[in-house]
C-alpha positions in Angstrom: 8.5 13.7 -6.9 7.4 12.8 -10.4 9.3 14.4 -13.2 7.4 15.6 -16.3 8.2 14.1 -19.6 8.8 16.3 -22.7 5.1 15.7 -23.7 4.0 16.5 -20.1 5.9 19.7 -20.2 4.3 20.7 -23.5 0.8 20.0 -22.1 1.6 22.1 -19.0 2.7 25.0 -21.3 -0.5 24.8 -23.2 -2.6 24.7 -20.0 -0.6 27.7 -18.6 -1.3 29.7 -21.7 -5.0 28.8 -21.8 -5.7 29.5 -18.1 -3.3 32.4 -17.5 -1.0 30.8 -15.0 2.7 30.2 -15.1 4.0 26.7 -16.0 5.4 26.4 -12.5 1.9 26.9 -11.0 0.2 24.5 -13.5 2.8 21.8 -12.8 2.3 22.3 -9.0 -1.5 21.9 -9.4 -1.0 18.9 -11.7 0.9 17.0 -9.0 -1.6 18.1 -6.4 -4.6 16.7 -8.4 -2.6 13.6 -9.1 -1.9 13.0 -5.4 -5.6 13.5 -4.8 -6.3 10.7 -7.2 -8.1 13.1 -9.6 -10.9 14.0 -7.2 -9.2 16.5 -4.9 -6.1 18.7 -4.5 -4.3 20.4 -1.6 -2.0 23.1 -2.9 0.0 26.1 -1.9 1.2 28.5 -4.6 1.2 32.3 -4.7 -0.6 32.4 -8.0 -3.5 30.4 -6.4 -3.8 32.8 -3.5 -1.6 30.8 -1.2 -2.8 27.5 0.4 -6.1 26.0 -0.7 -8.1 22.9 -1.4 -10.2 21.8 -4.3 -12.6 18.9 -4.6 -14.3 17.7 -7.7 -18.0 18.6 -7.8 -17.7 22.3 -6.9 -15.9 22.7 -3.5 -13.0 25.1 -3.6 -11.2 27.0 -0.8 -8.6 29.7 -1.5 -6.5 31.9 0.8 -7.8 34.8 -1.3 -11.4 33.8 -0.5 -13.1 36.9 -2.0 -11.3 36.7 -5.4 -14.2 35.1 -7.3 -12.5 35.5 -10.6 -9.4 33.6 -9.4 -11.7 30.9 -7.9 -13.3 30.4 -11.3 -9.9 30.1 -13.1 -8.5 27.7 -10.4 -11.6 25.5 -10.6 -11.5 25.4 -14.4 -7.8 24.4 -14.3 -8.3 21.7 -11.7 -11.2 20.2 -13.6 -9.2 20.1 -16.8 -6.3 18.5 -15.0 -8.5 15.9 -13.5 -9.9 15.0 -16.9 -6.4 14.9 -18.3 -5.2 12.5 -15.6 -8.3 10.3 -16.0 -7.4 9.9 -19.7 -3.9 8.6 -18.9 -3.6 4.8 -18.4 -2.8 3.7 -14.9 -2.4 7.1 -13.3 -5.5 7.0 -11.1 -6.7 4.0 -9.1 -10.1 2.9 -8.1 -9.2 1.5 -4.7 -7.1 2.2 -1.6 -6.3 0.6 1.7 -7.7 1.6 5.0 -4.9 1.4 7.5 -4.9 1.5 11.3 -1.9 1.9 13.6 -2.5 0.5 17.0 -0.3 2.0 19.8 -0.5 5.7 19.2 -0.8 6.7 15.6 -4.6 6.4 15.1 -6.5 5.5 12.0 -5.3 6.7 8.6 -6.8 6.6 5.1 -4.2 5.6 2.6 -4.7 7.5 -0.7 -4.0 5.7 -3.9 -2.7 8.7 -5.9 0.6 8.4 -7.7 2.1 7.2 -10.9 1.1 3.5 -11.1 1.1 2.9 -14.9 2.9 3.9 -18.0 1.9 7.5 -18.7 3.2 9.9 -21.4 3.0 12.8 -18.9 5.8 11.6 -16.5 9.2 10.0 -16.6 8.9 6.5 -15.1 10.4 6.2 -11.6 11.4 2.6 -10.7 10.7 3.4 -7.0 7.0 3.7 -7.8 6.9 0.1 -9.0 8.6 -1.8 -6.2 6.5 -5.0 -6.7 7.3 -7.7 -9.3 6.5 -6.5 -12.8 4.6 -9.7 -13.7 1.9 -8.8 -11.2 0.8 -5.8 -13.3 -0.9 -2.8 -11.8 -2.4 -3.1 -8.3 -6.1 -2.5 -7.6 -5.1 -0.7 -4.4 -1.9 0.5 -2.7 -1.2 1.9 0.8 1.7 2.6 3.2 2.2 3.0 6.9 5.4 3.7 8.7 8.1 1.6 7.0 5.6 -0.8 5.3 4.1 -0.5 1.8 1.2 -2.6 0.5 0.0 -3.4 -3.0 -3.0 -5.7 -3.6 -3.6 -7.7 -6.9 -7.0 -9.4 -6.5 -7.1 -10.8 -10.1 -3.7 -12.6 -9.5 -4.6 -13.4 -5.9 -1.4 -11.8 -4.7 -0.5 -9.3 -2.0 2.9 -7.6 -2.1 4.4 -6.1 1.0 7.6 -3.9 1.1 9.1 -3.9 4.6 12.4 -1.9 4.9 13.2 -2.6 1.2 12.5 -6.3 1.4 9.6 -7.3 -0.9 7.4 -10.2 0.1 4.7 -11.6 -2.2 1.9 -13.5 -0.5 -0.9 -15.7 -1.9 -4.0 -13.9 -0.8 -6.1 -17.0 -1.2 -9.8 -16.1 -1.4 -9.5 -13.1 0.9 -10.9 -9.9 -0.3 -8.5 -7.5 1.4 -9.8 -4.1 2.4 -7.3 -2.7 5.0 -4.4 -3.2 7.3 -3.6 -2.6 10.9 -0.1 -2.4 12.4 0.7 -2.9 16.1 3.4 -0.5 17.2 6.3 -1.3 19.6 8.4 -4.4 20.2 7.0 -7.5 18.6 4.6 -5.4 16.5 2.5 -7.5 14.2 0.6 -6.8 10.9 -3.0 -7.9 10.2 -5.4 -7.3 7.4 -9.2 -7.2 7.2 -11.2 -9.3 4.7 -14.6 -10.8 4.5 -13.5 -13.2 7.3 -12.6 -10.4 9.7 -9.2 -9.5 11.0 -6.5 -12.0 9.9 -2.8 -12.0 10.8 -0.6 -11.5 7.8 1.6 -14.4 8.7 -1.3 -16.7 8.1 -0.9 -16.2 4.3 1.5 -18.4 2.3 4.6 -16.7 1.0 5.2 -17.1 -2.7 8.3 -14.9 -3.2 10.8 -13.0 -1.2 12.9 -10.5 -3.0 12.1 -12.2 -6.3 13.1 -15.7 -5.1 10.5 -18.5 -4.7 9.8 -19.6 -1.1 9.0 -23.2 -0.4 7.3 -23.7 3.0 10.0 -21.9 5.1 10.9 -22.9 8.6 9.2 -20.4 10.9 12.2 -20.4 13.2 14.3 -18.9 10.5 11.9 -16.2 9.6 12.3 -12.5 10.6 10.7 -11.3 13.9 7.4 -9.4 13.7 9.1 -6.1 14.7 11.4 -6.3 11.6 8.6 -6.8 9.1 5.9 -9.2 8.0 6.2 -12.8 8.9 5.5 -15.3 6.2 3.7 -18.4 7.3 1.1 -21.1 6.6 -2.3 -20.5 5.0 -5.1 -19.3 7.2 -7.3 -22.0 8.8 -9.9 -23.1 6.4 -8.0 -21.7 3.4 -5.3 -24.3 2.4 -2.7 -23.1 -0.1 -2.2 -24.9 -3.4 -2.4 -28.7 -3.3 -1.5 -29.1 0.3 -3.5 -31.6 2.3 -5.7 -30.4 5.2 -4.2 -31.0 8.6 -5.9 -33.1 11.3 -7.1 -31.1 14.4 -4.2 -32.4 16.5 -1.6 -31.3 13.9 -3.3 -27.9 13.7 -3.0 -27.5 17.5 0.7 -28.3 17.4 1.5 -25.9 14.6 -0.6 -23.2 16.3 1.3 -23.7 19.5 4.6 -23.4 17.6 3.4 -20.2 16.0 2.6 -18.7 19.4 6.1 -19.8 20.7 7.7 -18.1 17.7 5.8 -14.9 18.5 7.0 -15.1 22.2 10.6 -15.6 20.9 10.3 -12.6 18.6 9.1 -10.5 21.6 12.1 -11.7 23.6 10.0 -13.6 26.1 11.6 -16.9 25.1 15.3 -17.5 24.3 16.3 -19.3 21.0 17.2 -22.4 23.1 13.9 -22.4 24.9 12.0 -22.0 21.6 14.0 -24.9 20.0 13.3 -27.2 23.0 9.6 -26.5 23.0 9.3 -26.8 19.3 11.0 -30.2 19.3 8.7 -31.3 22.1 5.6 -30.3 20.2 6.8 -31.9 16.9 7.4 -35.2 18.7 3.7 -35.4 19.3 2.9 -35.7 15.6 
């Protein structure tokens, strides 16, 4: 939960006096509007008639549905809070990820509300900025299960936090719009772009926990169930100055990737994987 700075507390006190609510109620609504990215709020407070929902543009539902005077005061407060948040740098985002969980969780919209930049209203929380600072502010963020995403299109970087380990990928020329996550043993992560659905492990890894990654050996990478798998660039999108592979080489590396997935799922033992990998590499 975000903590108000001294300046934020002062603003809350002024709003409370102006709209006739307590500072606790105004602070509650401030966070609700923030989590709704400035365009909506879901709240539950006695001074607002219990549970309710507000959407910018005129839609308001209160538990005390016939109290029209209260509705007008709540709507005025929410609109002023939305304007206040919009004036603060980095608090509201213009994008979000669409995430899909395959295997029982259904499709979810990941909202982008939350403290993303330096605002005078809140005390900065390091946990809100888990990606490398040199990437700046993301255009969109999302989370699903134990995985968090942050997309930086200007820098062509995608940051993924899986169980506290932060991976930074080169997003190449992909325009990423969403993620899907396969549940269960050997679960994999893919993303959607203008090229369709693409496995996350097709993107080149740039950093892992702040350390540069130089073409890692896929056999030493974590299994899919434990988090995202770094890998080579997607076909047709070579990374950096690497030379394009011949078709035969591509087939070999594709086969190795499939073997690695089988090993991660427990279908192949480590010894079987090593033998098959050596056999395939001998064809190059």
